[in-house]
C-alpha positions as CSV (number, residue, x, y, z in Angstrom):
1,A,-159.8,-54.8,-26.1
2,R,-162.6,-56.8,-27.6
3,A,-165.1,-54.9,-25.3
4,L,-163.6,-51.6,-26.3
5,H,-164.1,-52.5,-29.9
6,V,-167.8,-53.5,-29.3
7,A,-168.4,-50.0,-27.3
8,D,-166.5,-48.3,-30.4
9,S,-168.9,-50.0,-32.9
10,L,-172.1,-48.7,-31.1
11,S,-173.6,-46.1,-33.4
12,D,-175.3,-44.1,-30.7
13,A,-173.1,-42.1,-28.7
14,P,-175.0,-42.2,-25.4
15,G,-175.0,-46.0,-25.5
16,R,-171.2,-46.0,-26.1
17,A,-170.6,-43.7,-23.3
18,A,-172.6,-45.8,-21.1
19,A,-170.7,-49.0,-22.1
20,Y,-167.3,-47.2,-21.4
21,L,-168.7,-46.3,-17.9
22,Q,-169.7,-49.9,-17.3
23,M,-166.3,-51.3,-18.7
24,S,-164.5,-48.7,-16.6
25,A,-166.1,-49.9,-13.3
26,L,-165.6,-53.5,-14.1
27,A,-162.0,-53.2,-15.0
28,S,-161.2,-51.2,-11.8
29,A,-163.0,-53.7,-9.7
30,M,-161.0,-56.4,-11.3
31,G,-157.8,-54.5,-10.4
32,N,-157.2,-53.5,-13.9
33,Y,-156.9,-49.8,-13.1
34,A,-155.1,-48.9,-16.4
35,G,-158.0,-50.3,-18.3
36,G,-160.4,-48.6,-16.0
37,L,-158.6,-45.3,-16.7
38,Q,-158.8,-45.9,-20.3
39,Y,-162.4,-46.5,-20.3
40,A,-163.3,-43.5,-17.9
41,L,-161.2,-41.3,-20.3
42,Q,-163.3,-42.6,-23.2
43,A,-166.5,-42.0,-21.3
44,E,-165.6,-38.6,-20.3
45,Q,-164.7,-37.6,-23.8
46,T,-167.8,-38.8,-25.3
47,F,-170.1,-37.3,-22.6
48,T,-168.3,-34.1,-23.0
49,T,-169.0,-34.2,-26.7
50,L,-172.8,-34.8,-25.7
51,A,-172.7,-31.9,-23.2
52,Y,-174.2,-34.5,-20.7
53,A,-173.0,-33.3,-17.2
54,P,-174.3,-36.2,-15.2
55,G,-172.2,-38.6,-17.3
56,Q,-169.2,-36.5,-17.1
57,A,-169.4,-36.5,-13.4
58,E,-169.6,-40.2,-13.3
59,A,-167.0,-40.6,-15.8
60,W,-164.7,-38.2,-13.5
61,L,-165.5,-40.3,-10.5
62,L,-164.4,-43.6,-12.1
63,R,-161.5,-41.8,-13.6
64,G,-160.2,-40.8,-10.1
65,M,-161.0,-44.2,-8.6
66,A,-158.6,-45.7,-11.5
67,E,-156.1,-42.9,-11.0
68,Q,-156.0,-43.8,-7.3
69,G,-155.5,-47.4,-8.0
70,L,-152.6,-46.5,-10.1
71,G,-150.9,-44.5,-7.4
72,Q,-151.5,-41.3,-9.2
73,Y,-153.0,-39.4,-6.0
74,T,-152.6,-35.9,-7.4
75,A,-154.5,-36.7,-10.4
76,A,-157.1,-38.8,-8.6
77,E,-157.8,-35.9,-6.3
78,A,-158.2,-33.5,-9.2
79,S,-160.7,-35.9,-10.9
80,L,-162.6,-36.6,-7.7
81,R,-162.9,-33.0,-7.1
82,R,-164.2,-32.5,-10.7
83,A,-166.9,-35.2,-10.0
84,L,-168.0,-33.6,-6.7
85,H,-168.2,-30.1,-8.0
86,A,-170.1,-31.3,-11.1
87,T,-172.6,-33.1,-8.7
88,Q,-173.0,-30.3,-6.4
89,A,-173.8,-28.0,-9.3
90,R,-176.2,-30.4,-10.7
91,Q,-177.9,-30.7,-7.4
92,A,-178.1,-26.9,-6.9
93,N,-179.5,-26.5,-10.4
94,L,-182.1,-29.2,-9.5
95,A,-183.1,-27.5,-6.3
96,L,-183.4,-24.1,-8.0
97,R,-185.8,-25.6,-10.7
98,A,-187.8,-27.4,-7.9
99,Q,-188.2,-24.1,-6.0
100,A,-189.6,-22.4,-9.1
101,F,-192.6,-24.6,-8.9
102,N,-193.3,-24.0,-5.2
């Protein structure tokens, strides 16, 4: 709870979102999947507000991993698919932009 309070107190949203990602990964790695899910949801919400797709994709990945750890397999599959699709869309966008300079 203290880590969440620290993240909430950060004035810059990108820093707060990055802190949520770190805390989600750490919580899940320690077997605290409920905490990992909570932090991933906070990161997802913050990155959605910022309209930052790479951050959203990472949040969905961590969300899916936490959901899987909680035995929420249908939700985990949906979250992991969202992460995959967002990453693929980002890669396709980068490839098109790179081709424009050739």
